[in-house]
C-alpha positions as CSV (number, residue, x, y, z in Angstrom):
1,M,40.3,-68.0,24.1
2,T,40.4,-65.3,21.5
3,A,42.4,-62.2,22.5
4,A,40.4,-59.0,22.9
5,T,40.9,-56.4,20.2
6,F,40.5,-52.7,19.8
7,Q,40.4,-50.2,16.9
8,A,41.3,-46.6,16.3
9,I,38.6,-44.0,16.8
10,N,38.1,-41.0,14.5
11,P,37.7,-37.9,16.8
12,T,35.7,-36.0,14.3
13,T,33.0,-38.7,14.1
14,G,33.5,-40.7,17.2
15,S,33.5,-43.9,15.1
16,A,35.9,-46.8,15.1
17,F,37.8,-47.6,12.0
18,G,40.8,-49.6,10.7
19,D,42.4,-52.9,11.7
20,Q,41.5,-54.8,14.8
21,I,44.5,-54.7,17.1
22,S,45.0,-57.5,19.6
23,E,45.4,-56.7,23.3
24,M,48.8,-57.9,24.6
25,S,48.9,-60.1,27.6
26,A,51.3,-60.0,30.6
27,S,53.3,-62.8,29.0
28,D,53.5,-60.9,25.7
29,V,54.9,-57.9,27.5
30,S,57.3,-59.9,29.5
31,G,58.6,-61.6,26.4
32,L,59.2,-58.3,24.6
33,I,61.2,-57.1,27.7
34,S,63.2,-60.3,27.8
35,K,64.2,-59.8,24.1
36,A,65.2,-56.2,24.8
37,V,67.3,-57.3,27.7
38,A,69.2,-59.7,25.5
39,T,70.3,-56.7,23.3
40,K,71.3,-54.3,26.1
41,T,75.0,-55.1,26.5
42,A,75.7,-55.1,22.7
43,F,73.7,-51.9,22.1
44,A,75.4,-50.1,25.0
45,A,78.7,-51.0,23.6
46,T,78.1,-49.4,20.2
47,T,80.5,-46.7,19.3
48,P,79.4,-43.0,19.0
49,K,79.5,-43.3,15.2
50,E,77.5,-46.5,15.2
51,R,74.8,-45.2,17.5
52,A,74.6,-41.9,15.6
53,A,74.2,-43.9,12.4
54,A,71.3,-45.8,13.9
55,L,69.5,-42.6,15.0
56,R,70.0,-41.1,11.5
57,A,68.7,-44.3,9.8
58,I,65.6,-44.1,11.9
59,G,65.1,-40.5,10.9
60,E,65.5,-41.4,7.2
61,A,63.0,-44.3,7.5
62,I,60.5,-41.8,9.1
63,E,61.0,-39.4,6.3
64,A,60.5,-42.1,3.7
65,S,57.0,-42.8,5.3
66,R,56.1,-39.1,5.8
67,E,53.0,-39.0,3.6
68,K,51.6,-42.2,4.8
69,L,52.3,-41.3,8.4
70,I,50.6,-37.9,8.2
71,E,47.5,-39.4,6.4
72,I,47.1,-42.1,9.1
73,T,47.6,-39.6,11.9
74,M,45.2,-37.0,10.6
75,Q,42.4,-39.7,10.7
76,E,43.3,-40.8,14.2
77,T,43.8,-37.4,15.9
78,A,41.9,-34.8,13.9
79,L,45.1,-32.7,14.0
80,P,45.6,-30.7,10.8
81,N,48.2,-31.5,8.1
82,G,50.3,-28.4,8.8
83,R,50.6,-29.2,12.5
84,L,51.5,-32.8,11.8
85,T,54.0,-31.8,9.1
86,G,55.8,-29.6,11.5
87,E,55.7,-32.1,14.3
88,L,57.1,-34.9,12.1
89,S,60.0,-32.6,11.1
90,R,60.6,-31.9,14.7
91,T,60.8,-35.6,15.4
92,V,63.4,-36.2,12.7
93,F,65.3,-33.1,13.8
94,Q,65.6,-34.2,17.4
95,L,66.9,-37.6,16.2
96,E,69.6,-35.7,14.2
97,Q,70.4,-33.5,17.2
98,F,70.9,-36.6,19.4
99,A,73.0,-38.2,16.6
100,K,75.3,-35.1,16.6
101,L,75.6,-35.2,20.4
102,V,76.4,-38.9,20.6
103,E,78.8,-38.6,17.7
104,S,80.7,-36.0,19.6
105,G,81.0,-38.2,22.7
106,A,80.0,-35.3,24.9
107,H,77.3,-37.4,26.5
108,Y,80.0,-39.6,28.2
109,Q,81.1,-36.5,30.2
110,A,84.5,-38.2,30.5
111,I,86.7,-36.9,33.3
112,I,90.2,-38.2,34.0
113,D,92.1,-37.4,37.2
114,R,95.6,-38.9,37.0
115,P,97.5,-39.9,40.1
116,D,99.0,-37.1,42.2
117,A,101.2,-37.9,45.1
118,N,101.1,-34.2,46.3
119,W,97.3,-33.9,46.2
120,I,95.8,-32.3,49.3
121,P,94.6,-33.6,51.7
122,A,95.9,-37.0,50.7
123,P,97.6,-38.5,47.6
124,R,95.2,-39.0,44.8
125,P,94.8,-42.4,42.9
126,D,94.0,-42.6,39.2
127,I,90.3,-42.0,38.9
128,R,88.3,-41.9,35.7
129,K,84.6,-41.3,35.3
130,A,82.2,-41.6,32.3
131,N,78.5,-42.1,31.8
132,Q,77.0,-45.4,30.7
133,A,73.6,-46.6,29.7
134,L,71.1,-47.4,32.5
135,G,69.6,-50.5,30.8
136,V,66.1,-51.2,29.3
137,A,63.8,-48.1,29.4
138,G,60.1,-48.3,29.7
139,I,58.5,-45.4,27.7
140,F,54.8,-44.4,27.6
141,A,53.7,-42.6,24.5
142,A,51.7,-39.4,24.9
143,S,48.3,-38.8,23.3
144,N,48.8,-35.1,22.3
145,F,52.0,-35.4,20.3
146,P,51.6,-38.5,18.1
147,F,55.0,-38.0,16.6
148,A,57.2,-35.8,18.9
149,F,56.3,-37.5,22.1
150,S,54.9,-40.8,21.1
151,V,56.6,-44.0,19.9
152,I,59.9,-42.5,18.8
153,G,59.4,-39.1,20.4
154,G,61.7,-37.3,22.8
155,D,61.6,-39.9,25.5
156,S,62.4,-42.8,23.3
157,A,64.9,-40.9,21.2
158,S,66.9,-39.8,24.2
159,A,66.9,-43.3,25.7
160,L,68.1,-44.8,22.4
161,A,70.8,-42.1,22.2
162,A,71.9,-43.1,25.6
163,G,72.4,-46.7,24.5
164,C,69.3,-48.1,26.2
165,P,66.9,-50.6,24.5
166,V,63.3,-49.3,24.6
167,V,60.0,-50.9,25.4
168,V,57.3,-48.4,24.5
169,K,53.7,-48.5,25.3
170,A,51.7,-47.4,22.2
171,H,49.0,-44.9,22.9
172,P,45.6,-46.3,22.0
173,S,44.4,-42.9,20.7
174,H,46.6,-43.3,17.6
175,P,47.4,-47.0,17.4
176,N,48.0,-47.2,13.7
177,T,50.3,-44.2,13.8
178,C,52.2,-46.0,16.6
179,R,52.5,-49.2,14.4
180,A,53.8,-47.2,11.4
181,M,56.4,-45.3,13.5
182,H,57.5,-48.5,15.1
183,A,58.0,-50.0,11.7
184,A,60.2,-47.1,10.7
185,V,62.3,-47.5,13.8
186,V,62.8,-51.2,13.1
187,A,63.7,-50.5,9.5
188,G,66.3,-48.0,10.6
189,L,67.8,-50.4,13.1
190,K,68.0,-53.2,10.5
191,K,69.6,-50.9,8.0
192,V,72.6,-50.4,10.2
193,G,72.7,-54.1,11.3
194,L,71.2,-53.7,14.8
195,S,68.6,-56.1,16.3
196,P,64.9,-55.0,16.0
197,D,64.5,-56.3,19.6
198,I,66.2,-53.1,20.7
199,F,62.9,-51.3,20.2
200,A,59.7,-53.1,21.2
201,L,56.1,-51.9,20.9
202,V,53.5,-52.9,23.5
203,E,49.8,-52.6,22.3
204,G,46.6,-52.5,24.3
205,T,44.0,-50.6,26.2
206,N,44.2,-52.6,29.5
207,P,45.4,-50.3,32.4
208,E,47.3,-53.2,33.8
209,I,49.9,-52.9,31.0
210,T,51.2,-49.9,32.8
211,H,51.9,-52.0,35.9
212,W,53.4,-54.9,33.8
213,I,56.0,-52.6,32.3
214,A,56.8,-50.4,35.3
215,S,57.1,-53.2,37.8
216,H,59.1,-55.6,35.6
217,P,62.5,-56.2,37.2
218,D,64.4,-55.8,34.0
219,I,63.0,-52.3,33.4
220,T,65.6,-49.8,34.8
221,A,64.0,-46.4,34.1
222,I,60.6,-44.9,33.0
223,G,59.9,-42.1,30.7
224,F,56.4,-40.7,30.7
225,T,54.5,-37.7,29.4
226,G,50.9,-37.4,30.4
227,S,48.5,-36.8,33.2
228,G,49.4,-36.3,36.9
229,K,47.2,-39.2,37.8
230,V,49.1,-41.8,35.7
231,G,52.5,-40.1,36.5
232,K,51.8,-40.6,40.2
233,I,50.8,-44.2,39.6
234,L,54.1,-44.8,37.9
235,M,56.0,-43.2,40.7
236,D,54.1,-45.3,43.3
237,I,54.8,-48.5,41.4
238,S,58.5,-47.6,41.2
239,A,58.7,-46.8,44.9
240,K,57.2,-50.2,45.9
241,R,59.5,-52.3,43.6
242,E,62.1,-54.5,45.3
243,V,64.6,-52.3,43.5
244,P,63.1,-48.8,42.9
245,I,63.9,-47.2,39.6
246,P,63.8,-43.5,38.4
247,V,60.6,-42.3,36.9
248,Y,60.9,-39.3,34.6
249,A,57.3,-38.1,34.4
250,E,56.3,-34.9,32.9
251,M,52.8,-34.5,34.3
252,G,51.4,-31.2,33.0
253,S,51.0,-27.7,34.5
254,L,48.9,-24.6,34.8
255,N,51.7,-22.5,33.3
256,P,50.7,-19.2,34.8
257,V,51.0,-16.0,32.8
258,F,51.2,-12.6,34.6
259,F,50.3,-9.3,32.9
260,S,51.4,-5.9,34.3
261,P,49.1,-2.9,34.1
262,K,51.5,-1.0,32.0
263,V,52.0,-3.6,29.4
264,L,48.2,-4.0,29.1
265,S,47.8,-0.3,28.7
266,E,50.1,-0.4,25.7
267,K,48.7,-3.5,23.8
268,A,45.7,-5.1,25.5
269,A,44.1,-6.2,22.2
270,D,47.2,-7.8,20.8
271,L,47.9,-9.6,24.0
272,A,44.4,-10.9,24.3
273,K,44.4,-12.4,20.9
274,A,47.8,-14.0,21.4
275,T,46.7,-15.3,24.8
276,I,43.6,-17.0,23.4
277,D,45.6,-18.4,20.4
278,S,48.0,-20.0,22.8
279,A,45.4,-21.4,25.1
280,T,43.4,-22.9,22.3
281,L,46.4,-24.1,20.2
282,G,46.0,-27.8,19.5
283,S,42.5,-27.5,21.0
284,G,44.2,-26.7,24.3
285,Q,45.8,-30.1,24.6
286,F,49.4,-29.0,25.2
287,C,51.1,-29.5,28.6
288,T,52.4,-25.9,28.1
289,K,48.9,-24.4,27.6
290,P,48.6,-21.1,29.7
291,G,46.0,-22.5,32.1
292,I,45.8,-19.4,34.4
293,L,46.2,-15.7,33.6
294,I,46.9,-13.3,36.4
295,V,45.5,-10.0,35.4
296,P,45.6,-6.7,37.3
297,T,42.5,-5.1,38.7
298,G,41.7,-1.7,37.3
299,A,40.9,-0.2,33.9
300,E,43.9,-2.0,32.1
301,G,42.7,-5.4,33.3
302,D,39.1,-4.6,32.4
303,S,40.0,-3.7,28.9
304,F,42.1,-6.8,28.5
305,I,39.3,-9.1,29.7
306,A,36.8,-7.4,27.4
307,E,39.1,-8.2,24.5
308,I,39.4,-11.8,25.6
309,E,35.6,-12.1,25.7
310,S,35.2,-10.5,22.3
311,Y,37.9,-12.6,20.5
312,L,37.0,-15.9,22.2
313,A,33.4,-15.6,20.8
314,T,34.9,-16.0,17.3
315,I,36.9,-19.1,18.1
316,A,36.1,-22.8,17.5
317,V,38.5,-25.7,17.9
318,A,39.1,-29.1,16.4
319,P,37.7,-32.1,18.3
320,L,39.7,-33.4,21.3
321,L,41.9,-36.4,20.8
322,N,39.8,-39.1,22.5
323,K,36.5,-39.7,24.3
324,G,38.1,-39.8,27.7
325,I,39.7,-36.3,27.3
326,A,36.5,-34.9,25.9
327,D,34.3,-36.3,28.7
328,R,36.6,-35.2,31.4
329,F,36.8,-31.7,29.9
330,T,33.1,-31.3,29.5
331,S,32.5,-32.6,33.0
332,A,35.0,-30.2,34.5
333,I,33.6,-27.2,32.6
334,N,30.1,-28.0,33.5
335,D,31.0,-28.3,37.2
336,L,32.9,-25.0,37.2
337,A,30.0,-23.3,35.4
338,K,27.8,-23.9,38.5
339,S,29.9,-21.6,40.6
340,S,28.2,-18.2,41.3
341,S,31.6,-16.5,41.9
342,L,32.8,-17.1,38.3
343,K,32.2,-15.1,35.2
344,I,32.2,-17.3,32.1
345,F,32.9,-16.6,28.4
346,A,32.4,-19.1,25.6
347,G,33.6,-19.6,22.1
348,K,31.9,-21.5,19.3
349,A,30.8,-25.1,19.9
350,T,32.2,-27.9,17.8
351,E,29.5,-30.4,17.2
352,G,29.8,-34.2,16.7
353,G,32.6,-36.6,17.6
354,F,34.7,-35.3,20.5
355,G,33.9,-31.7,19.9
356,V,33.8,-29.2,22.8
357,T,33.4,-25.5,23.4
358,P,36.3,-23.1,24.2
359,T,35.6,-21.6,27.7
360,V,37.2,-19.0,29.9
361,F,36.5,-18.4,33.5
362,V,37.1,-15.1,35.4
363,V,37.5,-15.1,39.2
364,D,38.9,-12.6,41.8
365,W,42.1,-13.7,43.7
366,A,40.2,-13.7,47.0
367,D,37.8,-16.4,45.6
368,A,40.4,-18.5,43.6
369,F,41.1,-21.0,46.3
370,K,37.4,-21.6,47.2
371,N,37.1,-23.9,44.2
372,K,40.1,-26.3,43.9
373,E,39.0,-27.2,40.3
374,L,40.1,-23.7,39.2
375,L,43.7,-24.3,40.1
376,E,43.9,-27.8,38.4
377,E,45.0,-28.5,34.9
378,H,42.1,-29.1,32.5
379,F,43.2,-30.7,29.2
380,G,41.4,-28.8,26.5
381,P,40.5,-25.2,25.3
382,T,40.0,-23.4,28.6
383,T,41.9,-21.0,30.8
384,V,41.2,-19.2,34.1
385,I,41.6,-15.4,34.5
386,I,42.5,-14.5,38.1
387,R,42.1,-10.8,38.9
388,A,44.5,-9.5,41.5
389,D,45.9,-6.1,42.5
390,F,49.4,-5.7,40.9
391,A,50.9,-5.3,44.3
392,K,49.6,-8.8,45.2
393,F,51.3,-10.6,42.2
394,L,54.2,-11.7,44.4
395,D,51.7,-13.3,46.8
396,V,49.9,-15.1,44.0
397,A,53.2,-16.5,42.7
398,G,54.1,-17.7,46.2
399,K,50.9,-19.7,46.5
400,L,51.2,-21.6,43.2
401,E,52.4,-25.2,43.0
402,G,55.4,-26.3,40.8
403,Q,55.0,-25.5,37.1
404,L,56.6,-26.4,33.8
405,T,56.6,-22.8,32.8
406,A,55.8,-19.3,34.2
407,S,55.4,-16.2,32.0
408,L,55.5,-12.5,32.6
409,H,54.4,-9.7,30.3
410,A,55.8,-6.4,31.5
411,A,56.7,-3.1,29.9
412,A,60.2,-1.6,29.7
413,G,61.5,-0.1,32.9
414,E,59.0,-1.9,35.2
415,D,60.5,-3.2,38.5
416,V,59.6,-7.0,38.3
417,A,62.8,-8.5,39.5
418,K,61.3,-10.0,42.7
419,L,58.5,-11.5,40.7
420,V,60.9,-13.0,38.2
421,E,62.8,-14.6,41.1
422,A,59.6,-15.9,42.6
423,L,58.6,-17.5,39.3
424,S,62.0,-19.1,38.9
425,Q,61.4,-20.9,42.3
426,I,58.3,-22.7,41.0
427,A,59.0,-23.2,37.2
428,G,61.5,-24.9,35.1
429,R,61.3,-22.3,32.3
430,V,60.5,-18.6,32.9
431,I,59.4,-16.6,29.8
432,M,59.4,-12.9,29.3
433,N,56.9,-11.3,27.0
434,G,55.9,-14.5,25.4
435,F,53.7,-17.6,25.7
436,P,54.7,-21.1,26.8
437,T,53.2,-23.2,24.0
438,A,56.4,-23.1,21.8
439,V,59.0,-25.5,23.1
440,A,62.4,-25.5,21.2
441,V,64.4,-28.6,20.8
442,T,67.8,-27.2,21.8
443,A,70.6,-27.7,24.3
444,A,69.4,-24.9,26.6
445,M,65.8,-26.0,26.9
446,Q,64.4,-27.1,30.2
447,H,61.1,-28.8,30.0
448,G,60.4,-30.0,33.5
449,G,59.6,-28.2,36.7
450,Q,58.9,-28.5,40.4
451,F,56.5,-31.2,41.5
452,P,53.7,-31.8,40.7
453,S,54.5,-30.7,37.1
454,S,57.4,-33.2,37.0
455,S,58.6,-36.1,39.1
456,S,62.2,-34.8,38.8
457,H,64.2,-31.7,38.0
458,T,65.3,-33.2,34.7
459,T,64.2,-32.1,31.2
460,S,62.1,-34.1,28.7
461,V,62.9,-31.9,25.8
462,G,66.3,-30.9,24.4
463,L,69.7,-32.5,24.4
464,D,70.0,-32.8,28.2
465,S,67.1,-35.3,28.3
466,I,69.7,-38.0,27.4
467,Y,71.2,-37.8,30.9
468,R,68.0,-39.3,32.4
469,F,69.0,-42.6,30.9
470,L,72.7,-42.5,31.8
471,R,74.6,-43.0,35.0
472,P,78.2,-42.1,35.9
473,V,80.6,-44.8,36.8
474,A,84.1,-44.1,38.2
475,Y,87.1,-46.5,37.6
476,Q,89.9,-46.3,40.1
477,N,93.5,-47.6,39.5
478,F,92.5,-49.6,36.4
479,I,94.9,-51.0,33.8
480,D,94.2,-49.3,30.5
481,D,92.9,-52.4,28.6
482,L,90.1,-52.9,31.1
483,L,88.8,-49.3,30.9
484,P,85.9,-48.3,28.7
485,P,87.1,-46.8,25.4
486,A,85.9,-43.3,26.6
487,L,88.5,-43.4,29.4
488,Q,91.4,-45.2,27.8
489,E,94.7,-43.3,27.7
490,S,94.9,-43.4,23.9
491,N,91.4,-41.9,23.6
492,P,90.4,-44.3,20.7
493,L,87.0,-42.5,20.3
494,G,88.7,-39.2,19.7
495,I,86.3,-37.4,22.2
496,N,86.9,-34.3,24.3
497,R,87.7,-35.1,27.9
498,V,88.5,-33.2,31.1
499,I,91.9,-34.2,32.4
500,N,93.2,-33.1,35.7
501,G,90.7,-30.3,35.8
């Protein structure tokens, strides 16, 4: 029987193009996982310098293919050259940041407590602790960041940095991009003498592939960036396994933005433009898109909303990434438009392919919970303005679910401390006088929030994302030769360690 195939789809035209790509079978996927398992011990044992060299070699291979990668990805995603150029640079940058972290040995978090006969409440033995790799990681590429969160994006890069072989599910919205990025990873691994089996690419559109990867007994952790629906499926698969595994799912968010009356009285027009620019960035296909805006009742709020309506009327966006996203967006917008309690503003329609129309809805806080669709994430260029008395902002925050981010625009001297505290209880990142769509790759970044925005409190962006794929192991009363190098008395790796506190 001939294997089923699929092709890339150009979002601008809606037409298929490029090579026919074969759907992988369950046995294909199992074979790739088995090959990855065969590499895990040797890869986990690589020294900090060796693993850093591998990460840098991958980055160099990506850079060497930059022009080809951007050309392919523009066709497959309809994303502009400037956006993809920046995203590719971010992808290489985060590989370098992980290389520096691994090279320093800080990821081991090595702690040594030497024996102490006078320790209270009882004599202390020799105890030494360091992190080690979890094993083979199953990663699912995201549709909306074809470089930074796809094949060798943040999830895969952090798993490799931790010393975990990776089995990554390519995203069918940009399959040729995935193939080209995988080729760059393999080239980088080979350059430093490592097995290409450390990094496997699974291809196909069959939904069962998700189950084959997540339920395989040799997969020891899952990294996922995408919809709440699929994230919850992965969590359910993990929970039902004979041996459950951690699922690090970043599942999207409404990312509420609150505006005080005073700040709107000072710069309503500027904030309205910045808000719509943020909500329509990337055609509204960012997990950090501001999906609800909490605007005060009164003249200040009225002025801001009028500016939103006026500016939105001038805005058109690029086509959405794939037919499924475009169909779901259009269906949700059409359903919401039937509600008599909503005021609706529209931008310019994008015709053909997966084109859509930017749309903003306005509702009073008293009516916001009457339509559950209003308070659900809609992937695409839309946001919901909720009008509420400024004195009720704390109540609004208290009724929101977990979020990746929460933002507050307030003027100098305003007493918003209680609101800030409330926002910190629901969001992983709280932003003052800014918008959530810019996510920095830095050690202090937290990109993950309370459920349902994420499956755990961990971050999927920044250096701390490596710790998702590591686990601490303590060694008690060991002779030196049997200890991992990070804990040996002579410190052969030359890393910083905490000794006796």
